[in-house]
HTML snippet that shows the backbone in 3Dmol.js (N, CA, C, O; Angstrom):
<script src="https://3Dmol.org/build/3Dmol-min.js"></script>
<div id="view" style="width:600px;height:400px;position:relative"></div>
<script>
const pdb = `
ATOM      1  N   UNK A   1    -154.267 126.568  26.117  1.00  0.00           N
ATOM      2  CA  UNK A   1    -153.578 126.084  24.942  1.00  0.00           C
ATOM      3  C   UNK A   1    -152.857 124.787  25.310  1.00  0.00           C
ATOM      4  O   UNK A   1    -152.391 124.620  26.437  1.00  0.00           O
ATOM      5  N   UNK A   2    -152.776 123.899  24.371  1.00  0.00           N
ATOM      6  CA  UNK A   2    -152.130 122.625  24.666  1.00  0.00           C
ATOM      7  C   UNK A   2    -150.641 122.822  24.913  1.00  0.00           C
ATOM      8  O   UNK A   2    -149.987 123.635  24.260  1.00  0.00           O
ATOM      9  N   UNK A   3    -150.132 122.074  25.856  1.00  0.00           N
ATOM     10  CA  UNK A   3    -148.727 122.164  26.226  1.00  0.00           C
ATOM     11  C   UNK A   3    -147.807 121.836  25.051  1.00  0.00           C
ATOM     12  O   UNK A   3    -146.712 122.388  24.944  1.00  0.00           O
ATOM     13  N   UNK A   4    -148.246 120.950  24.180  1.00  0.00           N
ATOM     14  CA  UNK A   4    -147.425 120.554  23.035  1.00  0.00           C
ATOM     15  C   UNK A   4    -147.134 121.753  22.133  1.00  0.00           C
ATOM     16  O   UNK A   4    -146.002 121.930  21.684  1.00  0.00           O
ATOM     17  N   UNK A   5    -148.155 122.579  21.864  1.00  0.00           N
ATOM     18  CA  UNK A   5    -147.972 123.744  20.997  1.00  0.00           C
ATOM     19  C   UNK A   5    -147.109 124.808  21.663  1.00  0.00           C
ATOM     20  O   UNK A   5    -146.228 125.392  21.033  1.00  0.00           O
ATOM     21  N   UNK A   6    -147.370 125.052  22.937  1.00  0.00           N
ATOM     22  CA  UNK A   6    -146.570 126.033  23.652  1.00  0.00           C
ATOM     23  C   UNK A   6    -145.114 125.596  23.743  1.00  0.00           C
ATOM     24  O   UNK A   6    -144.212 126.427  23.637  1.00  0.00           O
ATOM     25  N   UNK A   7    -144.880 124.315  23.936  1.00  0.00           N
ATOM     26  CA  UNK A   7    -143.507 123.814  23.997  1.00  0.00           C
ATOM     27  C   UNK A   7    -142.802 123.995  22.663  1.00  0.00           C
ATOM     28  O   UNK A   7    -141.620 124.338  22.623  1.00  0.00           O
ATOM     29  N   UNK A   8    -143.520 123.767  21.572  1.00  0.00           N
ATOM     30  CA  UNK A   8    -142.928 123.961  20.251  1.00  0.00           C
ATOM     31  C   UNK A   8    -142.561 125.423  20.027  1.00  0.00           C
ATOM     32  O   UNK A   8    -141.488 125.719  19.502  1.00  0.00           O
ATOM     33  N   UNK A   9    -143.438 126.333  20.419  1.00  0.00           N
ATOM     34  CA  UNK A   9    -143.155 127.761  20.272  1.00  0.00           C
ATOM     35  C   UNK A   9    -141.959 128.167  21.134  1.00  0.00           C
ATOM     36  O   UNK A   9    -141.085 128.903  20.674  1.00  0.00           O
ATOM     37  N   UNK A  10    -141.916 127.694  22.372  1.00  0.00           N
ATOM     38  CA  UNK A  10    -140.798 128.013  23.256  1.00  0.00           C
ATOM     39  C   UNK A  10    -139.489 127.439  22.718  1.00  0.00           C
ATOM     40  O   UNK A  10    -138.444 128.083  22.816  1.00  0.00           O
ATOM     41  N   UNK A  11    -139.537 126.251  22.158  1.00  0.00           N
ATOM     42  CA  UNK A  11    -138.342 125.656  21.574  1.00  0.00           C
ATOM     43  C   UNK A  11    -137.862 126.468  20.375  1.00  0.00           C
ATOM     44  O   UNK A  11    -136.660 126.677  20.212  1.00  0.00           O
ATOM     45  N   UNK A  12    -138.786 126.925  19.539  1.00  0.00           N
ATOM     46  CA  UNK A  12    -138.424 127.740  18.381  1.00  0.00           C
ATOM     47  C   UNK A  12    -137.790 129.057  18.831  1.00  0.00           C
ATOM     48  O   UNK A  12    -136.804 129.498  18.241  1.00  0.00           O
ATOM     49  N   UNK A  13    -138.340 129.685  19.861  1.00  0.00           N
ATOM     50  CA  UNK A  13    -137.764 130.929  20.391  1.00  0.00           C
ATOM     51  C   UNK A  13    -136.361 130.671  20.899  1.00  0.00           C
ATOM     52  O   UNK A  13    -135.455 131.466  20.653  1.00  0.00           O
ATOM     53  N   UNK A  14    -136.172 129.570  21.605  1.00  0.00           N
ATOM     54  CA  UNK A  14    -134.852 129.227  22.138  1.00  0.00           C
ATOM     55  C   UNK A  14    -133.848 128.997  21.017  1.00  0.00           C
ATOM     56  O   UNK A  14    -132.707 129.451  21.100  1.00  0.00           O
ATOM     57  N   UNK A  15    -134.265 128.300  19.977  1.00  0.00           N
ATOM     58  CA  UNK A  15    -133.365 128.030  18.853  1.00  0.00           C
ATOM     59  C   UNK A  15    -132.996 129.323  18.141  1.00  0.00           C
ATOM     60  O   UNK A  15    -131.827 129.546  17.827  1.00  0.00           O
ATOM     61  N   UNK A  16    -133.983 130.179  17.885  1.00  0.00           N
ATOM     62  CA  UNK A  16    -133.692 131.444  17.206  1.00  0.00           C
ATOM     63  C   UNK A  16    -132.794 132.341  18.048  1.00  0.00           C
ATOM     64  O   UNK A  16    -131.970 133.080  17.509  1.00  0.00           O
ATOM     65  N   UNK A  17    -132.948 132.281  19.353  1.00  0.00           N
ATOM     66  CA  UNK A  17    -132.073 133.042  20.248  1.00  0.00           C
ATOM     67  C   UNK A  17    -130.634 132.560  20.103  1.00  0.00           C
ATOM     68  O   UNK A  17    -129.712 133.371  20.013  1.00  0.00           O
ATOM     69  N   UNK A  18    -130.440 131.252  20.079  1.00  0.00           N
ATOM     70  CA  UNK A  18    -129.091 130.704  19.908  1.00  0.00           C
ATOM     71  C   UNK A  18    -128.514 131.005  18.540  1.00  0.00           C
ATOM     72  O   UNK A  18    -127.324 131.293  18.417  1.00  0.00           O
ATOM     73  N   UNK A  19    -129.348 130.943  17.505  1.00  0.00           N
ATOM     74  CA  UNK A  19    -128.893 131.256  16.147  1.00  0.00           C
ATOM     75  C   UNK A  19    -128.505 132.723  16.043  1.00  0.00           C
ATOM     76  O   UNK A  19    -127.618 133.084  15.270  1.00  0.00           O
ATOM     77  N   UNK A  20    -129.164 133.555  16.815  1.00  0.00           N
ATOM     78  CA  UNK A  20    -128.833 134.979  16.811  1.00  0.00           C
ATOM     79  C   UNK A  20    -127.399 135.243  17.216  1.00  0.00           C
ATOM     80  O   UNK A  20    -126.769 136.162  16.692  1.00  0.00           O
ATOM     81  N   UNK A  21    -126.877 134.462  18.131  1.00  0.00           N
ATOM     82  CA  UNK A  21    -125.476 134.627  18.529  1.00  0.00           C
ATOM     83  C   UNK A  21    -124.539 134.285  17.374  1.00  0.00           C
ATOM     84  O   UNK A  21    -123.509 134.937  17.197  1.00  0.00           O
ATOM     85  N   UNK A  22    -124.885 133.279  16.598  1.00  0.00           N
ATOM     86  CA  UNK A  22    -124.046 132.884  15.472  1.00  0.00           C
ATOM     87  C   UNK A  22    -124.195 133.851  14.298  1.00  0.00           C
ATOM     88  O   UNK A  22    -123.260 134.028  13.517  1.00  0.00           O
ATOM     89  N   UNK A  23    -125.367 134.476  14.172  1.00  0.00           N
ATOM     90  CA  UNK A  23    -125.627 135.362  13.036  1.00  0.00           C
ATOM     91  C   UNK A  23    -124.897 136.696  13.149  1.00  0.00           C
ATOM     92  O   UNK A  23    -124.505 137.281  12.139  1.00  0.00           O
ATOM     93  N   UNK A  24    -124.717 137.167  14.357  1.00  0.00           N
ATOM     94  CA  UNK A  24    -124.034 138.455  14.563  1.00  0.00           C
ATOM     95  C   UNK A  24    -122.551 138.234  14.769  1.00  0.00           C
ATOM     96  O   UNK A  24    -122.143 137.367  15.542  1.00  0.00           O
ATOM     97  N   UNK A  25    -121.744 139.024  14.072  1.00  0.00           N
ATOM     98  CA  UNK A  25    -120.302 138.977  14.347  1.00  0.00           C
ATOM     99  C   UNK A  25    -120.042 139.533  15.745  1.00  0.00           C
ATOM    100  O   UNK A  25    -119.292 138.962  16.537  1.00  0.00           O
ATOM    101  N   UNK A  26    -120.672 140.635  16.012  1.00  0.00           N
ATOM    102  CA  UNK A  26    -120.557 141.254  17.326  1.00  0.00           C
ATOM    103  C   UNK A  26    -121.978 141.410  17.860  1.00  0.00           C
ATOM    104  O   UNK A  26    -122.759 142.190  17.314  1.00  0.00           O
ATOM    105  N   UNK A  27    -122.320 140.686  18.909  1.00  0.00           N
ATOM    106  CA  UNK A  27    -123.697 140.725  19.400  1.00  0.00           C
ATOM    107  C   UNK A  27    -124.009 142.103  19.972  1.00  0.00           C
ATOM    108  O   UNK A  27    -123.175 142.703  20.650  1.00  0.00           O
ATOM    109  N   UNK A  28    -125.204 142.599  19.700  1.00  0.00           N
ATOM    110  CA  UNK A  28    -125.595 143.914  20.217  1.00  0.00           C
ATOM    111  C   UNK A  28    -125.616 143.921  21.746  1.00  0.00           C
ATOM    112  O   UNK A  28    -125.834 142.898  22.396  1.00  0.00           O
ATOM    113  N   UNK A  29    -125.386 145.094  22.281  1.00  0.00           N
ATOM    114  CA  UNK A  29    -125.384 145.229  23.737  1.00  0.00           C
ATOM    115  C   UNK A  29    -126.789 144.945  24.270  1.00  0.00           C
ATOM    116  O   UNK A  29    -127.770 145.474  23.746  1.00  0.00           O
ATOM    117  N   UNK A  30    -126.886 144.145  25.269  1.00  0.00           N
ATOM    118  CA  UNK A  30    -128.158 143.789  25.876  1.00  0.00           C
ATOM    119  C   UNK A  30    -128.849 142.598  25.235  1.00  0.00           C
ATOM    120  O   UNK A  30    -129.899 142.166  25.709  1.00  0.00           O
ATOM    121  N   UNK A  31    -128.276 142.060  24.161  1.00  0.00           N
ATOM    122  CA  UNK A  31    -128.907 140.924  23.468  1.00  0.00           C
ATOM    123  C   UNK A  31    -129.014 139.713  24.387  1.00  0.00           C
ATOM    124  O   UNK A  31    -130.041 139.036  24.420  1.00  0.00           O
ATOM    125  N   UNK A  32    -127.957 139.452  25.124  1.00  0.00           N
ATOM    126  CA  UNK A  32    -127.961 138.268  25.995  1.00  0.00           C
ATOM    127  C   UNK A  32    -129.006 138.405  27.102  1.00  0.00           C
ATOM    128  O   UNK A  32    -129.735 137.457  27.391  1.00  0.00           O
ATOM    129  N   UNK A  33    -129.076 139.570  27.711  1.00  0.00           N
ATOM    130  CA  UNK A  33    -130.004 139.756  28.829  1.00  0.00           C
ATOM    131  C   UNK A  33    -131.459 139.755  28.352  1.00  0.00           C
ATOM    132  O   UNK A  33    -132.307 139.073  28.929  1.00  0.00           O
ATOM    133  N   UNK A  34    -131.737 140.509  27.314  1.00  0.00           N
ATOM    134  CA  UNK A  34    -133.111 140.592  26.826  1.00  0.00           C
ATOM    135  C   UNK A  34    -133.550 139.260  26.211  1.00  0.00           C
ATOM    136  O   UNK A  34    -134.653 138.781  26.477  1.00  0.00           O
ATOM    137  N   UNK A  35    -132.690 138.671  25.395  1.00  0.00           N
ATOM    138  CA  UNK A  35    -133.025 137.388  24.781  1.00  0.00           C
ATOM    139  C   UNK A  35    -133.189 136.291  25.814  1.00  0.00           C
ATOM    140  O   UNK A  35    -134.089 135.459  25.702  1.00  0.00           O
ATOM    141  N   UNK A  36    -132.324 136.282  26.821  1.00  0.00           N
ATOM    142  CA  UNK A  36    -132.444 135.285  27.885  1.00  0.00           C
ATOM    143  C   UNK A  36    -133.746 135.432  28.657  1.00  0.00           C
ATOM    144  O   UNK A  36    -134.356 134.438  29.049  1.00  0.00           O
ATOM    145  N   UNK A  37    -134.169 136.669  28.874  1.00  0.00           N
ATOM    146  CA  UNK A  37    -135.432 136.910  29.578  1.00  0.00           C
ATOM    147  C   UNK A  37    -136.610 136.434  28.736  1.00  0.00           C
ATOM    148  O   UNK A  37    -137.559 135.856  29.265  1.00  0.00           O
ATOM    149  N   UNK A  38    -136.553 136.675  27.423  1.00  0.00           N
ATOM    150  CA  UNK A  38    -137.634 136.238  26.541  1.00  0.00           C
ATOM    151  C   UNK A  38    -137.712 134.705  26.514  1.00  0.00           C
ATOM    152  O   UNK A  38    -138.801 134.133  26.567  1.00  0.00           O
ATOM    153  N   UNK A  39    -136.566 134.056  26.434  1.00  0.00           N
ATOM    154  CA  UNK A  39    -136.549 132.589  26.445  1.00  0.00           C
ATOM    155  C   UNK A  39    -137.093 132.050  27.769  1.00  0.00           C
ATOM    156  O   UNK A  39    -137.898 131.119  27.785  1.00  0.00           O
ATOM    157  N   UNK A  40    -136.651 132.636  28.864  1.00  0.00           N
ATOM    158  CA  UNK A  40    -137.136 132.185  30.179  1.00  0.00           C
ATOM    159  C   UNK A  40    -138.640 132.376  30.301  1.00  0.00           C
ATOM    160  O   UNK A  40    -139.338 131.487  30.790  1.00  0.00           O
ATOM    161  N   UNK A  41    -139.147 133.521  29.865  1.00  0.00           N
ATOM    162  CA  UNK A  41    -140.586 133.771  29.944  1.00  0.00           C
ATOM    163  C   UNK A  41    -141.381 132.822  29.059  1.00  0.00           C
ATOM    164  O   UNK A  41    -142.495 132.427  29.405  1.00  0.00           O
ATOM    165  N   UNK A  42    -140.811 132.459  27.921  1.00  0.00           N
ATOM    166  CA  UNK A  42    -141.536 131.519  27.053  1.00  0.00           C
ATOM    167  C   UNK A  42    -141.660 130.146  27.716  1.00  0.00           C
ATOM    168  O   UNK A  42    -142.707 129.506  27.618  1.00  0.00           O
ATOM    169  N   UNK A  43    -140.607 129.691  28.387  1.00  0.00           N
ATOM    170  CA  UNK A  43    -140.697 128.388  29.061  1.00  0.00           C
ATOM    171  C   UNK A  43    -141.551 128.464  30.314  1.00  0.00           C
ATOM    172  O   UNK A  43    -142.206 127.484  30.671  1.00  0.00           O
ATOM    173  N   UNK A  44    -141.560 129.598  30.985  1.00  0.00           N
ATOM    174  CA  UNK A  44    -142.463 129.769  32.126  1.00  0.00           C
ATOM    175  C   UNK A  44    -143.911 129.707  31.653  1.00  0.00           C
ATOM    176  O   UNK A  44    -144.764 129.118  32.317  1.00  0.00           O
ATOM    177  N   UNK A  45    -144.184 130.323  30.497  1.00  0.00           N
ATOM    178  CA  UNK A  45    -145.539 130.292  29.940  1.00  0.00           C
ATOM    179  C   UNK A  45    -145.978 128.867  29.641  1.00  0.00           C
ATOM    180  O   UNK A  45    -147.152 128.533  29.798  1.00  0.00           O
ATOM    181  N   UNK A  46    -145.050 128.031  29.213  1.00  0.00           N
ATOM    182  CA  UNK A  46    -145.392 126.620  28.968  1.00  0.00           C
ATOM    183  C   UNK A  46    -145.882 125.979  30.260  1.00  0.00           C
ATOM    184  O   UNK A  46    -146.881 125.259  30.263  1.00  0.00           O
ATOM    185  N   UNK A  47    -145.186 126.241  31.344  1.00  0.00           N
ATOM    186  CA  UNK A  47    -145.577 125.643  32.621  1.00  0.00           C
ATOM    187  C   UNK A  47    -146.853 126.221  33.201  1.00  0.00           C
ATOM    188  O   UNK A  47    -147.638 125.504  33.821  1.00  0.00           O
ATOM    189  N   UNK A  48    -147.062 127.515  33.004  1.00  0.00           N
ATOM    190  CA  UNK A  48    -148.223 128.171  33.616  1.00  0.00           C
ATOM    191  C   UNK A  48    -149.495 127.988  32.786  1.00  0.00           C
ATOM    192  O   UNK A  48    -150.550 127.658  33.328  1.00  0.00           O
ATOM    193  N   UNK A  49    -149.394 128.199  31.483  1.00  0.00           N
ATOM    194  CA  UNK A  49    -150.582 128.209  30.642  1.00  0.00           C
ATOM    195  C   UNK A  49    -150.815 126.909  29.873  1.00  0.00           C
ATOM    196  O   UNK A  49    -151.885 126.716  29.296  1.00  0.00           O
ATOM    197  N   UNK A  50    -149.839 126.032  29.860  1.00  0.00           N
ATOM    198  CA  UNK A  50    -149.982 124.797  29.103  1.00  0.00           C
ATOM    199  C   UNK A  50    -150.937 123.833  29.769  1.00  0.00           C
ATOM    200  O   UNK A  50    -150.844 123.568  30.967  1.00  0.00           O
ATOM    201  N   UNK A  51    -151.856 123.313  28.977  1.00  0.00           N
ATOM    202  CA  UNK A  51    -152.789 122.305  29.473  1.00  0.00           C
ATOM    203  C   UNK A  51    -152.414 120.967  28.878  1.00  0.00           C
ATOM    204  O   UNK A  51    -152.175 120.854  27.676  1.00  0.00           O
ATOM    205  N   UNK A  52    -152.364 119.957  29.722  1.00  0.00           N
ATOM    206  CA  UNK A  52    -152.075 118.606  29.244  1.00  0.00           C
ATOM    207  C   UNK A  52    -153.275 118.068  28.500  1.00  0.00           C
ATOM    208  O   UNK A  52    -154.418 118.390  28.824  1.00  0.00           O
ATOM    209  N   UNK A  53    -153.011 117.256  27.512  1.00  0.00           N
ATOM    210  CA  UNK A  53    -154.074 116.563  26.808  1.00  0.00           C
ATOM    211  C   UNK A  53    -154.610 115.507  27.756  1.00  0.00           C
ATOM    212  O   UNK A  53    -153.873 114.608  28.159  1.00  0.00           O
ATOM    213  N   UNK A  54    -155.864 115.599  28.113  1.00  0.00           N
ATOM    214  CA  UNK A  54    -156.433 114.714  29.132  1.00  0.00           C
ATOM    215  C   UNK A  54    -157.062 113.477  28.505  1.00  0.00           C
ATOM    216  O   UNK A  54    -158.168 113.074  28.866  1.00  0.00           O
ATOM    217  N   UNK A  55    -156.351 112.893  27.577  1.00  0.00           N
ATOM    218  CA  UNK A  55    -156.848 111.668  26.979  1.00  0.00           C
ATOM    219  C   UNK A  55    -155.922 110.527  27.364  1.00  0.00           C
ATOM    220  O   UNK A  55    -154.869 110.739  27.966  1.00  0.00           O
ATOM    221  N   UNK A  56    -156.319 109.341  27.019  1.00  0.00           N
ATOM    222  CA  UNK A  56    -155.441 108.205  27.265  1.00  0.00           C
ATOM    223  C   UNK A  56    -155.559 107.645  28.651  1.00  0.00           C
ATOM    224  O   UNK A  56    -156.652 107.558  29.211  1.00  0.00           O
ATOM    225  N   UNK A  57    -154.428 107.264  29.207  1.00  0.00           N
ATOM    226  CA  UNK A  57    -154.392 106.540  30.478  1.00  0.00           C
ATOM    227  C   UNK A  57    -155.017 107.305  31.632  1.00  0.00           C
ATOM    228  O   UNK A  57    -155.783 106.743  32.414  1.00  0.00           O
ATOM    229  N   UNK A  58    -154.688 108.592  31.738  1.00  0.00           N
ATOM    230  CA  UNK A  58    -155.214 109.351  32.880  1.00  0.00           C
ATOM    231  C   UNK A  58    -156.733 109.382  32.888  1.00  0.00           C
ATOM    232  O   UNK A  58    -157.362 109.181  33.927  1.00  0.00           O
ATOM    233  N   UNK A  59    -157.323 109.638  31.715  1.00  0.00           N
ATOM    234  CA  UNK A  59    -158.777 109.695  31.643  1.00  0.00           C
ATOM    235  C   UNK A  59    -159.388 108.340  31.969  1.00  0.00           C
ATOM    236  O   UNK A  59    -160.358 108.263  32.723  1.00  0.00           O
ATOM    237  N   UNK A  60    -158.826 107.265  31.405  1.00  0.00           N
ATOM    238  CA  UNK A  60    -159.361 105.923  31.684  1.00  0.00           C
ATOM    239  C   UNK A  60    -159.213 105.574  33.154  1.00  0.00           C
ATOM    240  O   UNK A  60    -160.110 104.980  33.752  1.00  0.00           O
ATOM    241  N   UNK A  61    -158.077 105.943  33.734  1.00  0.00           N
ATOM    242  CA  UNK A  61    -157.865 105.663  35.150  1.00  0.00           C
ATOM    243  C   UNK A  61    -158.897 106.402  36.002  1.00  0.00           C
ATOM    244  O   UNK A  61    -159.456 105.845  36.947  1.00  0.00           O
ATOM    245  N   UNK A  62    -159.135 107.651  35.652  1.00  0.00           N
ATOM    246  CA  UNK A  62    -160.107 108.442  36.406  1.00  0.00           C
ATOM    247  C   UNK A  62    -161.512 107.887  36.234  1.00  0.00           C
ATOM    248  O   UNK A  62    -162.289 107.864  37.188  1.00  0.00           O
ATOM    249  N   UNK A  63    -161.845 107.438  35.028  1.00  0.00           N
ATOM    250  CA  UNK A  63    -163.166 106.860  34.789  1.00  0.00           C
ATOM    251  C   UNK A  63    -163.347 105.583  35.589  1.00  0.00           C
ATOM    252  O   UNK A  63    -164.414 105.356  36.159  1.00  0.00           O
ATOM    253  N   UNK A  64    -162.321 104.749  35.639  1.00  0.00           N
ATOM    254  CA  UNK A  64    -162.412 103.511  36.444  1.00  0.00           C
ATOM    255  C   UNK A  64    -162.560 103.828  37.922  1.00  0.00           C
ATOM    256  O   UNK A  64    -163.336 103.195  38.637  1.00  0.00           O
ATOM    257  N   UNK A  65    -161.798 104.822  38.364  1.00  0.00           N
ATOM    258  CA  UNK A  65    -161.840 105.185  39.773  1.00  0.00           C
ATOM    259  C   UNK A  65    -163.223 105.713  40.159  1.00  0.00           C
ATOM    260  O   UNK A  65    -163.725 105.423  41.245  1.00  0.00           O
ATOM    261  N   UNK A  66    -163.840 106.498  39.250  1.00  0.00           N
ATOM    262  CA  UNK A  66    -165.144 107.085  39.538  1.00  0.00           C
ATOM    263  C   UNK A  66    -166.293 106.154  39.209  1.00  0.00           C
ATOM    264  O   UNK A  66    -167.450 106.500  39.446  1.00  0.00           O
ATOM    265  N   UNK A  67    -166.003 104.985  38.670  1.00  0.00           N
ATOM    266  CA  UNK A  67    -167.023 103.992  38.387  1.00  0.00           C
ATOM    267  C   UNK A  67    -167.810 104.258  37.112  1.00  0.00           C
ATOM    268  O   UNK A  67    -168.941 103.793  36.977  1.00  0.00           O
ATOM    269  N   UNK A  68    -167.239 104.986  36.194  1.00  0.00           N
ATOM    270  CA  UNK A  68    -167.936 105.275  34.945  1.00  0.00           C
ATOM    271  C   UNK A  68    -167.744 104.196  33.896  1.00  0.00           C
ATOM    272  O   UNK A  68    -168.467 104.171  32.900  1.00  0.00           O
ATOM    273  N   UNK A  69    -166.790 103.307  34.098  1.00  0.00           N
ATOM    274  CA  UNK A  69    -166.528 102.269  33.092  1.00  0.00           C
ATOM    275  C   UNK A  69    -167.101 100.957  33.563  1.00  0.00           C
ATOM    276  O   UNK A  69    -166.991  99.949  32.865  1.00  0.00           O
TER     277      UNK A  69
END
`;
const viewer = $3Dmol.createViewer("view");
viewer.addModel(pdb, "pdb");
viewer.setStyle({}, {cartoon: {color: "spectrum"}});
viewer.zoomTo();
viewer.render();
</script>
């Protein structure tokens, strides 16, 4: 999956986690630990499963280096 999409999903999870603190008068027990773990795992997934878009400068540089251009 493209890194851009995964980053957007991870950012949305992070924002909703923060909004959850404001939405509850008294945060449920374990909310911070469980929510923090979910946020951390979402950003780890961005790093592990995210694929960079291989267009633009990198591709052209590689093509020049390999003599394809």
